N, C-alpha and C positions, 0 to 999 in steps of 0.2 A: 504494499500500499504506500503511495507517496504521501509526502508531507511538505509543508512549507514552514520556514523559520523566520521570525522577526523579533525585534526587540519588544520588551513590555513598556507599557506606559501606565501612569496612576489609573487611567480609566479601565484598565484590564482587571483591577483588584477583584470585582465580583467573579469574574470567569476563573481567576487564579484561585480564589477561595473555594469555589465549587469543586475545582479540580483536586485541591488539597484535601478536602472533606471526603471526596469520593476515594482518595487514596487511604485517608485515615480508616475508613470503614474496611478496606481490604487488609490493612496492616494491623490495626488494633481493635477493630470491631465496631467502632462508632465514630462519628464526626467530632472533631475538637478543635478545628481551626476557626478563629474568629475573624470577621471581615476587617475590623479595625486593625488587627495585627498585620495582615496583608497590606492594608492601606499604608500603615507605618513604614513597613519595608520599602514599598514602592515610592514613597514620598520622602524617604530619608535624604538629608541634604547632601550626603556623599554617595548616593545610590549610582549615579552615572548610568542610567538605564540604557541609553543607546549603545553603550559598549560593554556593560556588565549584566545584562539580562537577555533571556532568550525564551521565546515562546514557540512551540511546535504545533501546527495545526494539520489534521488529517480530514479531508472533506469539511472543512470549516469548523471542526471540533477541536477545542483545545485538549491535547493529549500528553503534553510535556512542558515542563517549566524549570528554568534554572536561574540562579541569581548568585553573583559573586560580590563579595566585599573585602577590602583591605583595610583592616583595623590596625594592623602591626606596623605598617610603614616600612616593613623589611621583607624577609622571605616568606613569612607566613601568610597564606591566603585562605580564606574560608569560602565555601560554596554550599548552596542548596541545590538539590536536584529531585525532581519528582516526575514519574512517568507511569502511565497506564500500562499494565503488563502485556497487553497485545500490541504494543507500539514500541518495541525495543529498538528498532531502528532509528526512530525519532529520538529516543532516549540516549542512544550511543552518539548521535550527532551533537546533542547539547553536551555530552561529556567531552567530545573533542573540542568543541568550541570554548568551553570553560577552562580547559587545560591550556589552550593556546593563550587565552586572555590572562590566566594566572601567570604564565611564563612571561608575558609582556609587562604585566604589573610589577612582577618581582624585579625585572630589569629596570624599570623605571625607578623603582626604590633603591637601586644600586646594589641589589643583591645578585649573587651568582646562581642562585637556584630558587624555585618556588616550592615550598612545602605546603601542599594543598590539603585542606581537611573538609570532610563531609560527613555529616551525621545520617545514619540509616538505622531504621528498626531492624530487629533480628530476622524478620521475614519481609524484606522490602520488595517493592514491585519491580525494581530494577533488577536485571540478571546480574548478580555479583560475580559470576564467572567472567563476564565481559570485563568488569573492573579489575579482577585479578590478572587477566591476560594483559592489561594495560599497566600493571605494576602497583595497583592499589592494594592495600592490606589494612585490616582492622588493628588499631593501636591503643584504644581505650574504650571501656564500656561505662555507661551511665545508666542510672535507673531513674525512671520517673515514678515517684513513690506517692501514695495517697493515703488518706486516713478520714474516716467519717467523723464528724464533730457535732455537737449539739450543746444547747444552753445547760442541759441537766448534767451531761457527762464532762463538760469542759468549763468549769468555772475559772475565773482569773487566778492564777497561782499566787500563794503568799510569798511575799519577797523577804529574803534574808535581811536582817536589821541593818546591814552595812551596804545593801545594794538599792539603787533607785533606777527606775525606768521613766523615761520621758518620750512622749510622742513628738515627731519632728514637725511642729506646726509653724516654725519660722524658717526663714531662708538660711539663716546662720546654722540651725541644727541640721537642715537637709544637706548642707555642704559638709558639716561635720560627720554625719553618717556615711556620706559617700567617702570621705577621707578614710574613716575607720575600715570600712569595707574594702577599700582598695588596699590598705595596708595588710589586713587580715588575709585577704586571698592572693597576695603578691607571689607566693611561692607554689600556687596551684597550677596544675596542668592546664595549658591553654589560656592562662591568664593574659590579658593585654591591659597595661595601665591606660586609663583614660581620665582626662580632666572632668571636672564637674560640668564645665561648659559644653564640652563635646557630648558628654552623656545626656545632658538636658536637651541638646540640639535634636536628639532622636525623637520624632513625634510620638513614638510609643511610650517614651519615658515621661511625656507631659502628663500622661494620665495617672501617674503615681499619686497617691493620697497621703499627705503627710501624717494623717492619723494612723497609717498602716506602716509608718517606719519608726522604729524605736531604737533608742540608745541606752545601753546599760552602763551606769557609773557605779563604782565602788568607793567607799569612804577612804580617803587618803590616796587613791590611785587614779582618780578621774574617769574619763570615759575609756571603756575597755572593751565593748562589744556592741554590735548593731544588727538589727534584722530589717530588711526591706521587703514588704509584701505588696501585693496588688489584688484588686477586686474587680477587675475589668474582663475576666474570662467567664464565658457562659458556663463552661463545664464544671469549674471549681474555683475556690479561692486559691491564691498561688503565693508561695514564699520564694521570692526571687533571689535573695541572697541572705545568708546568715554567716556571720564571721565574729570570731572572738580572738583578740590579739594574743600572740604566742605567749607572752609572760602571764596571761590570765586564764590560760586554759586549765582544765581539771577542776574548776570551781562550780560547775553545774550551770554556767551562765547560758550556754547553748540551748540546753533543755528548758531553762527558765524562759528564755525568749520564745523558743518554740511553742511551749504551753500558753504563753501570753497571746501568740498568734492564733492559736486554735480557739481560744476564748473570744477573742475579737472577731473572728470570722464567725463564730457560732452566734454572737450577738447580732450580727448582720444578716442572720438568716441563712447562712451557708450550711450545707450539710456535708461537704467534702473539701478537704485542703489538700493541695499537691505541692511538690517541689522536685527538682532534679538534683542528682547527686553522682559525683564521680565515685565509681565503686572502689577505686584504688586511692582514694583520698587519705593522705597519710594521718590527718588529724582524727580519723575514726568517725567521720561524720555519718557514714552508713550505719554503723552500730548505734550511733546516737538516734537516728531516726527510727531504727527498728525497735530500740527500747521505749520509744514513745508511740508505738502503735502503728507506725507506718508500714505499709507493705508495697510490693513492686506492682506497679500499674502496667508497665511495659519497659522494655530496655532499648537502648539506642547504643550502636557502636559507632566511634569516630574512625573513619577510614582515611588513610593517608596515601598520597602519591608524592614523589619528588620529581620534578622536571627541571630541566636546565632553563636558566632565564634567557630570553632572547627578545630584544626589542622589536624584531620583525614578526613575532608571532601574532 
């Protein structure tokens, strides 16, 4: 079957969202992609859609979509890729295009190679044998974990006498939480440092509610942990980032902030809370979430390929 390829535009968001939800059903059993998330991707100020996005159509139907972004400014390039299972030729073409673009982006960054990362569920619609033939391999596994919550089962936790939590209702506290999370996450796999201004410029991050961002402070030690959550997903409340400074780990602050988030979401009428975790996280985050009743919703592997940087790609 033939297909045609063109760049995406912000006006394509509804069609892309429908495709992603169709693939969600095939891969995890039900749709979980929100339109505003797709719109934020396509309207990101650094998206450069004419060069970094691809749509494949067969008989006028959208059958594959890919998007590339360059947060590192170096050799690391990230991509998204989605294809309906019966349209592997179109999917392969988008893989070729995004690899070539990644090569050119890395060259423009002054790097000698592009290290390209792609997240795929364990049973993706793309034929992973094709990826392996092109040198791709899985290098990291993440779990999307969920937990039911309710007002009865999840009251706000009692704070230790030397700990205080505050919601980030001021611009200064939002900045402080961002700085704390950047520092706490700095040694994690795939971490990219990002200024507050750059983070805020992402249209998706403008939806964050300061009442769902908390800083934990300890007497005599100041601010030592933070949690950032969001309530704009249809499927569940979402804990975006939870970080405790290295010197303050082992005091139960991660669990305290997590239980506080469960209670806050339950008060807002949510019945499920989710988050994503690197299963190889050296801080023991996976065990923390399991101890607090979270279980695997689905798993995602990070696939990697290394290609030579080439300005002519």
